[in-house]
Every structure is written in C-alpha cells, then in structure tokens.
N, C-alpha and C positions, 0 to 999 in steps of 0.2 A: 310708452309714457316715463319719461325721467323723471328725479325730482331729490330731494339732498339732503341728508342728514346731519343736524348739529351734533355735538360733543358735549356730552350734560359731564361726563368727568376725565378729566386728562390725569388718568392714573397711573399711563406710563409700561402697560402690564406690557410680559416680553411676549409669552403669549396667553392672551387671555383667548377665555375659550367658557363656555356651558351654561351662557344666562337664562334665567329661570324668576319667571316672576311670584314671586307671593305678596297675592291679594289682600288679604288678613290687613296686614303691616305695611302694603304698598310700598315691597323691597324688591330689589333686580338682585338677583344676586347670583355671581359670576365669577370662574375659576381664571388665575394665573397658572396657567400650567411650572413650565417650568422657574416662575419666579415664584411656583409653593406658596402661593396666597388665594387667598379664601373673602372677595369683597362682597360687599353689601353696600345698595345706593338706596334711599329712601325716597320715591317720585316725590312727596306731599313737603319733608323738610328741606331737602338738596344732602343729609345729613348721606355721610357713609362710614363704615365699618371695614376692618379688613384684620383678617385673622394668618397667621404663619401657620403653614398643613406642613408637618411629618417629614411627607412626601410628597412627589410633584402630585399637582390634582388632575382630573381633568372633570369632573361634574358635580354637582348637586342640586338634589330634591328632597321637597316636601317629605318627611319621614309621619307616618300613622300615628306612632309612638311617642312624636314629639319630636324636637326637633329637625335636624336634616340627612339626611343619606347623603351621602360624600362618597365618588370613584374618587380611589388613589393610587401609587401605580402599581402596587402589591394586592390589593383589593377593595370591595366594599365597608366603607366605616358608615358609626352612624355619632355624627355629633350634637355635642350638645353647646352651641353658641355661649348659652349664658356661664358653662363652667369651661369654658373653652378646653374640651375634653376630646377627643377620637380613641372609640371604642371600635376592634376589629370583627364584622360581620362575617367573614366568610373571603379564603383565600384566593388568588384567583393565577393561573399560568404560574404555576410555582417550579415547573417542568420549563419556563421559559424564559428568566431573568430577563434575559433583554428586553423582552418585552413591558410594557407599561396600559396604562387604561387610557385609552378616549372616547370620549362621548357618549352622551346615553342618552330615554327619552322612557317616562313611564306612562305607560297603555291606561286605559278610561278604569283595566279591571286591580290596578298597582303593581302589573309587572313592571320587573325594568328589562329594559332593553339595551346592552354597551357594547362597544367593541374594544380589543386591545391590539395593538399595531408594534413593532419594533424598533425601538424607540431610535433606531440611528437609521430607519426609512429606506430601511435596502433588503430587509429578505420579507416575504410574506406567509409570516407567522401569528396577520391577526387571524381574528376569531369573532363573531357575533353570536353574541352568548343572550339567552333568556336564562333570568332571574326570579322566583316565583317558589312562596310557600319554602324558603329555608332550599329548593335545588337550584343549581348549577349547573344548564343545558346550553351544551354548544350549537346553534343555529343554520351557519355559513360559516364556512375559511375559507384562505387563502389570500389574505391582507394585507399589502404595506405597512397602506395607511387608511384606517376603517374611521368613517365619520358618522352622523345621526346616530340610530332611527328616526325616524319622525313618520306616522301613521294619517292616513287619512281621514274624514270627522266618523264615519263610523266602523271605522277600526278596520277593516278589509285589508285595504294594502296598504303593505310597508317599505317605508321607500327606507335605501342604504347605499353611503357614498365609501366608495372607491376611487379615494382625491388622488394618489398615484396611477389611475388611467385616466381618470378625468373624466371618469363616467359614475353615474346615478341609478343602481336597481329597481327594479317597484319587483315586491313580492304580495302575491295570493295569504293573506291565516286568517285561518278559520276561526268556529269557536273559542276551541283548546290554545289558543295560538301558536297555532303551530304552519312556517310558514311554508307557501312550496311556487313551483311556477315564475323561476327568478327568471326577470326579461330587462332587454333596454332602457333606462326611461328618457334617459338624457343624453348627449355628450357632451363636452368642454371643447372646443377645439382652437382656441385662439391661444398662442404659445405663451409659455409661463404662465397660463391663469387653472388653476384648479377648484375645484369643486369642493366646501370645506364645509360646515354646519347647516341640515335643513332645518326649516319649520317650518308647521302648515295650516291656513289657515277656514275658518269655516264655510271656506264654497270648496275645498281640496286642493286648492291652491296649493305651490310647493316653492317657499321660499329659501333662496341659497347663496350662503355670502361665497364670494370668491374671492380664496389666496390667490393675489396677483389683480386682482381683478377691478379693483379701488367702487367696491359697492357688494351690492343685493340683490338676485335676477330673482325676478316672478313668475314662473312658468304653469299654464294650467292641468289641469288631469291629464290632457291630451299631452302635454311637453310643450307645449308652444308656446314665447318666449312673449310673457307681457308690460312689462314693468321693470326699470332700473330704478333703485335707491344707488345716487352716486354716491360717496364718502370719500373724506379726503386720506382716506386713508389706502394702501393698496391691500394690505395682507389684512380682510376682513376675513374673521372663522366659524360667527356662527351668530343668528337673529330667534330673537324668542320676541312672542307678543307679550304684552302688559298696555299699564296704564285705563283708565275709566272705558268701561267698555273692549277694551281687548282689542284697540283702535293703535296704538302703539308700538313698532315694529324698534326694539332696543339690538344695537348692532355690537359686538367683539370685536375686539381687532388686538395687533401684534404687532411689536415694533423686531421682533425677533429676525440676525441674519442682514438687517439692513445695513449700509455704508457710512460714514458720517455725513455722504453726502447728501444719501438721501433720508435721514433726519433729520437736514436739515430742512429739505423739503416737504417732511411730512411732519412738522412738531406738534405733532398729537395720534401717530401711532403708536398702539398698545391705549388707546385710549376709548373710553366706553360714548357710544352712540344712540342716538335714537330720531324717527322719523315720526312722521304719521300717515296710515294708510287710513282708505275707505272701506274696504272688507275689514269687518274683524277677524283676531286669531282665535284659536281654539285657547283653554285655561288650561293649565298646566295641571298633574294631576300629581295626588299622592301615593308615596310608594307605600303599601300596602303590609310589609312584612312577612 
C-alpha cells in the first residue's frame, strides 16, 4: 500500500534529522545537522521556532530535569529553550576528532542510545553507544554511518542501521540494557537507496526513511515490506510518530548534495512532512538524566 505525505514546513534544511514529538505542547522538534539548527513545529498553531546550535546537531529529546537533551558534534548537551543555553553533559569520541554524533533513541527506562560516525563518511570509526546513570558504554562498533536505533514495543529488540552497507540489524536486549545476538533484519538492494532513521509503531512494525528512496517504508517484525509512504523529496532521513493518538508520521528530509537541476525538481527538499497512519506509534521517551 502506497500513500503520500504533505509538507507542513518548507524549512529547507540542509540535513534534517532526529524528529521527536513532545505531546505536552504538541510540538515536533527536529534538527538540521549541517545547517546547525534546532527547529520546533507546533502542530496546533503552526508556529515555528528555530535555534542556532554551537556545533552540528544530531538529535533532541526531552530531559527529565527540564529542557532538552541534545546531541551535538562533540557530545551530549542539556539545552534550555527559554535561555537559549547549551550546557555540556559529556564529551564523546574525543580521540576521534573526525567523528560526530548522528541519530539517537531514548528507551522506556530513560537510557539514551546513539551512534557516532565519520563526518567524511569514509572510515568505519562509528560506534553505537548507550548512556545511562552518567556512564557511557560502547555497545557495537565498525560503522561508517550509524542511524537509529529504535526498539520494539516490549523493549526486547533493538534495531540499528548501517546506512553505508544498506542494511538494518536487530539485537536482543536483556533487562539490564545489554544487546546481543546481532543479526540482519533487512537489506536494501535498489541502487542509490540507503536506509536512514527508523521508528517503531505500537504493533512492532519498523518504519525506515529511505535516503535516495523518495519516501518511508514500513516493515513487519519479520522484515516483510508492508507499506510505503511517498514523499516528493528523494532524501528522506527519519520518521517519528506524533499528533493525536500518535497516528501522524512526521518525516524529515535533506537538500544536501542536490544539483541545481535536482533542486528545481524538488523545491520542498529539506522540508518537514507528515502523513496519516492507521497503526498508532510509540510515544517518545524522556531522558532520565
């Protein structure tokens, strides 16, 4: 089944990423990695806000102590939107200055999972990390471009994307948050189409934005393709559930690397899109601190 998405904010992001729904104020937060911006779209009013980030941005989540948790190039920061202030929590990959943070997820226990990657997209220096109780632990390594992760509704399966290899892995996760049993979930075989950021719905289906694939694809927990959402932009980067009943799928996109001719054909590249879905998503979790 195919359906389309509408553009709700033609913001023209260079590399839009990391959408996160904040139900309390009906706001969809997301970042523009290369544009060094943190954006907020209020679904109820249509009002938008944007903040300049001191480094390239990666993701954003609600913080239990107030404000937001932001992943920037060099590490994790707490952000106060009212004061516009970023305070560093922990530095990441200090020994790998060519690396930057890229995409993340907060699980039901308030633990942050996120990846790093080579900013030049060449070296396999990317690491999958877990950050909880002020402790940073490496969970997996050897990635050029990490994306995700995301988890099943029961928190027992973690999905993580190796974008350059065009595959998505699944891990088992125990009660202590330790992943094991890494295995292939799906592989994307079409030329110039790369799996990007994933999200999981309440039935355990995995929604994956396709960079170069003009949309988002939904896979069953068994890896069967169930549905496509078409987007009039080639470079889709990540999806997140929001809106009433979590039945709206928000989609970030990118304009990075497009030629002048491609930009003419894709005037909404870098915009924020949304589509209605039948199966409700999972609520975004709050970082426990």
